[in-house]
Phi, psi and omega in degrees: 000135181287158179299318180299317179297318179297318179292322179296317177299318179297320178299313180294325176296319179293320179296315181297318181294315179298318179297318180297314178296316180298313179301319179295319179292318177298317179298313179299315179298319177300319179293323176298315180296317182292339182297341177273004182237168184269015181248156178267163176305318178294327175295321176302315182296316179297313178300322179297317177299317181292323179297317185276325188251346183090186183304141176208163181281168174302319181297315178297316179296319177302317179295320180295323184267356184057044178239160174291150180302323180295322179292318178295319178302313179299317179301311181294321178302314180294320179293324180291320178299325180271009176064033178266328180220169172213150176275134178229143178285140177293126181296335181272339178210102187294347177284340184266130178246131180248153178265126183244131179287125178269170184304320181293318177298316180296317180300314182298311181300315180300312180298314182295314180298319178296323178293322179292324178292320177298316179304310180300317177301318180293322180292326183267016184300329181269006175269141175288165176304319181295319180295321179296315181295317178297317176301310179302312181295319180291320176294321177297316179298315178300313180298316180300313179299320182291322180295326184283345182290000000 
């Protein structure tokens, strides 16, 4: 193996490791923020999908969350009981039931996301404006490449 190939492999190993550690820290910080709310991390993920994508069926939400439909149904039952979401019949097909985000669910998601953004802003305080923009652009590009695979 050539020296350049060895260094290139090492670079990708470092990137993977850094991304894994960053994801773990973000997940932990997210859980700390959620501890002040009455929702669980899986409920947060479900509410976030509904917030970003709008009403969806249990099946659609299950696919987004990589959960069994029965697990998602239990999750939605608890969120409905806590007045975060409600089931609504699809006006175009009454056999289809969609999960609709209620005002309280929207409020919680909005608050939690804002707190996560403040945390990120605090972490990036020693980055220049140019570095922050470069980071944003590179992460966006990485995300786009991953979505296309």
